[in-house]
C-alpha positions as CSV (number, residue, x, y, z in Angstrom):
1,M,2.9,-16.4,-8.9
2,E,5.7,-18.9,-8.8
3,K,6.1,-21.6,-6.2
4,Q,9.1,-20.0,-4.4
5,A,7.4,-16.7,-4.1
6,L,4.2,-18.3,-2.8
7,K,6.2,-20.2,-0.2
8,A,8.0,-17.0,0.8
9,F,4.6,-15.2,1.4
10,E,3.3,-18.2,3.4
11,K,6.4,-18.2,5.6
12,M,6.3,-14.4,6.2
13,Q,2.6,-14.5,7.0
14,K,3.1,-17.3,9.5
15,R,6.1,-15.5,11.1
16,E,4.1,-12.2,11.4
17,H,1.2,-14.1,13.0
18,L,3.3,-15.8,15.6
19,L,5.2,-12.6,16.4
20,R,1.9,-10.8,16.8
21,V,0.6,-13.5,19.2
22,L,3.8,-13.2,21.2
23,R,3.5,-9.4,21.4
24,E,-0.1,-9.7,22.6
25,Q,0.9,-12.3,25.3
26,W,3.7,-10.1,26.5
27,G,1.4,-7.0,26.5
28,L,-1.1,-8.8,28.6
29,G,1.6,-10.0,31.0
30,R,1.2,-13.6,30.2
31,I,4.9,-14.0,29.4
32,S,8.0,-12.1,30.6
33,R,10.2,-9.9,28.5
34,E,12.9,-12.6,28.5
35,V,10.5,-15.3,27.3
36,F,9.2,-12.9,24.6
37,R,12.7,-12.2,23.3
38,E,13.7,-15.9,23.3
39,E,10.5,-17.0,21.6
40,S,10.7,-14.2,19.1
41,L,14.2,-15.2,18.1
42,K,13.1,-18.8,17.6
43,V,10.2,-17.7,15.4
44,I,12.4,-15.4,13.3
45,E,15.0,-18.1,12.9
46,R,12.5,-20.8,12.1
47,Y,10.7,-18.8,9.4
48,Q,13.7,-17.1,7.9
49,L,13.5,-17.1,4.1
50,S,16.0,-19.2,2.1
51,D,18.1,-17.5,-0.5
52,D,15.8,-18.8,-3.3
53,E,12.7,-17.7,-1.5
54,Q,14.2,-14.2,-0.9
55,R,15.1,-13.9,-4.6
56,A,11.6,-15.0,-5.7
57,Y,10.0,-12.6,-3.3
58,D,12.2,-9.7,-4.4
59,R,11.5,-10.5,-8.1
60,Y,7.7,-10.6,-7.4
61,T,7.7,-7.3,-5.6
62,A,9.8,-5.7,-8.3
63,I,7.3,-6.9,-10.9
64,Q,4.4,-5.6,-8.9
65,Q,6.1,-2.2,-8.5
66,Q,6.6,-1.9,-12.2
67,R,2.9,-2.8,-12.8
68,K,1.8,-0.2,-10.3
69,H,3.8,2.6,-11.9
70,K,2.5,2.1,-15.4
């Protein structure tokens, strides 16, 4: 796997983890809906993929789909 694709996967994993933690905290009543929304937006913005990372991720998934259908 190329470097950009690996970096994209790492960013997406970190983003999903942090969003899951926020959802759990909101569900347990530890944070308000407003705080949840604000923090979620911060996480999404911070871990947004760059154009190069997005292209590398798309290329990787396309290759994996081709391999899967053979």
